[in-house]
C-alpha positions as CSV (number, residue, x, y, z in Angstrom):
1,X,0.2,0.1,0.2
2,X,3.1,2.4,0.8
3,X,4.2,1.4,-2.8
4,X,1.0,1.8,-4.3
5,X,1.0,6.0,-3.0
6,X,4.6,6.4,-3.1
7,X,4.6,5.6,-6.8
8,X,0.8,7.3,-7.5
9,X,3.3,10.7,-5.7
10,X,5.9,10.0,-8.0
11,X,3.4,10.4,-11.4
12,X,2.2,13.0,-9.7
13,X,5.8,14.7,-9.4
14,X,6.6,13.8,-13.0
15,X,3.5,15.4,-14.4
16,X,3.8,18.6,-12.2
17,X,7.5,19.0,-13.4
18,X,7.1,18.6,-17.1
19,X,5.1,21.3,-19.0
20,X,2.8,20.9,-21.6
21,X,0.6,22.4,-23.7
22,X,-2.7,23.7,-21.9
23,X,-4.7,22.4,-25.1
24,X,-5.2,18.8,-26.9
25,X,-3.8,18.6,-30.2
26,X,-5.3,18.5,-33.5
27,X,-3.9,16.2,-36.1
28,X,-5.8,17.3,-39.5
29,X,-7.2,20.3,-40.9
30,X,-10.5,19.8,-43.1
31,X,-11.8,21.7,-46.4
32,X,-15.1,22.2,-44.7
33,X,-13.1,24.3,-41.6
34,X,-11.1,26.0,-44.3
35,X,-14.0,27.0,-46.3
36,X,-15.5,28.5,-43.4
37,X,-12.8,30.1,-42.5
38,X,-11.8,31.3,-45.9
39,X,-14.7,31.3,-47.8
40,X,-12.9,33.0,-51.0
41,X,-11.0,30.0,-51.6
42,X,-13.8,27.8,-51.3
43,X,-15.3,27.5,-54.9
44,X,-13.5,25.1,-57.2
45,X,-13.3,28.2,-59.7
46,X,-12.4,30.9,-56.5
47,X,-9.1,31.3,-58.3
48,X,-10.2,32.2,-61.6
49,X,-10.1,35.8,-61.3
50,X,-7.0,35.8,-59.2
51,X,-4.2,38.2,-60.6
52,X,-2.4,35.2,-60.8
53,X,-4.2,32.7,-60.8
54,X,-1.1,30.0,-61.8
55,X,-0.1,30.7,-57.6
56,X,-3.6,31.2,-56.5
57,X,-4.7,27.3,-55.0
58,X,-8.0,26.5,-53.6
59,X,-9.4,24.9,-49.6
60,X,-9.7,21.6,-51.7
61,X,-6.0,21.7,-52.0
62,X,-4.5,23.5,-48.9
63,X,-6.3,21.4,-46.5
64,X,-4.1,18.3,-47.2
65,X,-0.8,20.4,-47.4
66,X,-1.7,21.3,-44.1
67,X,-2.7,18.1,-42.9
68,X,0.5,16.9,-44.3
69,X,3.0,19.8,-42.6
70,X,1.0,19.0,-39.2
71,X,2.4,15.4,-38.9
72,X,5.4,17.1,-40.3
73,X,6.4,18.7,-38.7
74,X,4.6,17.8,-35.5
75,X,2.9,21.1,-34.7
76,X,-0.9,19.8,-33.4
77,X,-1.4,22.3,-30.9
78,X,-4.8,24.2,-31.8
79,X,-3.3,27.8,-31.4
80,X,-0.4,26.8,-33.1
81,X,-2.4,26.0,-36.4
82,X,-4.8,28.3,-36.2
83,X,-1.3,30.7,-35.9
84,X,0.4,29.5,-39.1
85,X,-3.3,29.2,-41.0
86,X,-3.7,33.4,-40.0
87,X,-0.1,34.4,-40.8
88,X,0.0,32.4,-44.2
89,X,-3.8,33.6,-45.2
90,X,-3.1,36.7,-44.6
91,X,0.8,36.6,-46.4
92,X,-0.6,34.7,-49.6
93,X,-3.9,37.1,-49.4
94,X,-5.7,34.0,-48.8
95,X,-3.8,31.0,-50.9
96,X,-3.5,34.0,-54.4
97,X,-0.3,34.2,-54.1
98,X,3.2,31.7,-53.8
99,X,6.2,34.2,-54.6
100,X,6.4,38.0,-53.6
101,X,5.0,40.4,-56.2
102,X,4.9,43.9,-54.1
103,X,7.4,44.9,-54.5
104,X,8.8,42.1,-56.2
105,X,11.2,40.6,-53.7
106,X,13.9,37.7,-56.0
107,X,13.4,34.8,-54.0
108,X,10.8,35.9,-51.7
109,X,7.8,33.1,-51.4
110,X,5.9,30.1,-50.5
111,X,2.7,30.9,-48.7
112,X,4.0,32.2,-44.9
113,X,6.1,34.5,-48.1
114,X,9.5,33.4,-46.3
115,X,12.5,36.3,-47.2
116,X,14.8,34.7,-49.7
117,X,17.2,34.3,-46.1
118,X,14.7,32.0,-44.7
119,X,13.7,30.2,-48.3
120,X,17.7,29.3,-48.9
121,X,17.8,28.1,-45.2
122,X,14.1,25.7,-45.8
123,X,15.4,24.7,-48.9
124,X,18.8,23.7,-48.1
125,X,16.7,21.2,-44.6
126,X,14.4,20.1,-47.5
127,X,17.2,19.5,-50.1
128,X,20.6,18.4,-48.6
129,X,23.2,19.3,-51.1
130,X,21.9,21.9,-53.1
131,X,22.4,25.2,-52.1
132,X,26.4,25.0,-52.1
133,X,28.1,27.9,-49.7
134,X,29.4,29.4,-53.4
135,X,25.1,29.5,-53.8
136,X,24.3,30.2,-49.9
137,X,26.6,33.7,-50.3
138,X,26.7,35.1,-53.3
139,X,23.3,34.4,-54.8
140,X,22.5,36.5,-58.0
141,X,19.0,37.5,-58.7
142,X,18.6,34.5,-60.8
143,X,19.7,31.7,-58.4
144,X,17.5,33.4,-55.4
145,X,14.6,32.6,-57.6
146,X,15.1,29.1,-58.8
147,X,16.2,28.3,-54.8
148,X,12.8,29.5,-54.6
149,X,11.4,27.7,-57.0
150,X,12.9,24.3,-54.5
151,X,10.2,25.0,-52.4
152,X,6.7,26.4,-53.7
153,X,4.9,23.1,-54.4
154,X,1.5,22.8,-52.5
155,X,3.2,20.5,-49.5
156,X,6.6,22.6,-48.9
157,X,5.0,25.9,-49.4
158,X,2.2,25.6,-47.0
159,X,4.9,23.3,-45.0
160,X,6.9,26.9,-44.7
161,X,5.3,28.2,-41.4
162,X,5.3,25.3,-39.4
163,X,8.6,25.3,-40.6
164,X,9.6,28.6,-39.5
165,X,8.3,28.3,-36.1
166,X,9.9,25.0,-34.9
167,X,13.3,25.6,-36.9
168,X,13.6,29.3,-36.6
169,X,11.3,29.8,-33.6
170,X,11.0,26.7,-31.7
171,X,10.7,29.8,-28.2
172,X,7.3,30.0,-29.4
173,X,6.6,26.2,-29.9
174,X,5.3,23.9,-27.3
175,X,5.4,26.3,-25.0
176,X,2.9,27.4,-22.2
177,X,3.0,30.9,-22.4
178,X,3.0,31.1,-26.6
179,X,0.1,30.7,-29.1
180,X,-2.3,29.4,-26.7
181,X,-5.8,28.1,-27.5
182,X,-8.1,31.1,-28.5
183,X,-5.1,33.5,-27.2
184,X,-5.4,36.5,-30.0
185,X,-2.3,38.2,-28.0
186,X,-0.1,35.6,-28.2
187,X,-1.1,35.1,-32.0
188,X,-0.3,39.0,-32.2
189,X,3.1,38.7,-30.5
190,X,4.3,36.1,-32.5
191,X,3.9,37.9,-35.7
192,X,5.7,41.0,-33.9
193,X,8.5,39.6,-32.2
194,X,8.8,35.8,-33.5
195,X,8.0,37.2,-37.7
196,X,8.9,40.6,-36.8
197,X,6.4,41.8,-39.0
198,X,3.3,44.9,-38.1
199,X,0.4,44.0,-37.1
200,X,-3.2,45.0,-38.3
201,X,-6.7,44.7,-38.5
202,X,-6.7,42.7,-41.2
203,X,-4.6,39.9,-39.1
204,X,-6.8,40.0,-36.0
205,X,-9.7,39.2,-39.1
206,X,-8.2,36.7,-40.2
207,X,-7.0,34.9,-36.8
208,X,-10.6,35.8,-35.7
209,X,-12.2,33.5,-38.6
210,X,-9.8,31.3,-38.5
211,X,-9.9,30.4,-34.6
212,X,-14.0,30.1,-35.1
213,X,-13.9,27.6,-38.2
214,X,-11.1,25.7,-36.3
């Protein structure tokens, strides 16, 4: 009986000592959820009138790519997934763009619209050996765009935000006080201090829509 009590105390102590996220995990994002979150890309012909129709994808294509990223990078906390989908939806104009058009920076792209230094690092993680020291140090605009092409397919492009969180900003990943479920202030903190860009009302609106849908 004493042994059982001691084991119970040990289990309790371990559970209290081990930090863990406060919410349950997610394993997928469905087309129905994205259709509610981003209704502009619900229809099969919703990309027809896009400025960049060749880059634009519908939620039907986005959902499986996001689910693949969830599994690949093991980002399962709802607050993080909502944040990353919201980030990509904003940066890509709701799946319309895959590369930077305004002002047209060479090498910038993916659905998270990563700057070239991160595109290069991301491509290197996916395709070891493809990025030589010469390319990394003295990349011309043409080379930057060539490297960017390596990561523009749906899975890699939608995976970019997940890679960035887990590889570049792990201090925001699986933390008790970061990107908590339903916490918009945490998302704002990630935008300003994790992604290091500006906050605006459109980011808030997209986050609210995604948060409600998921």
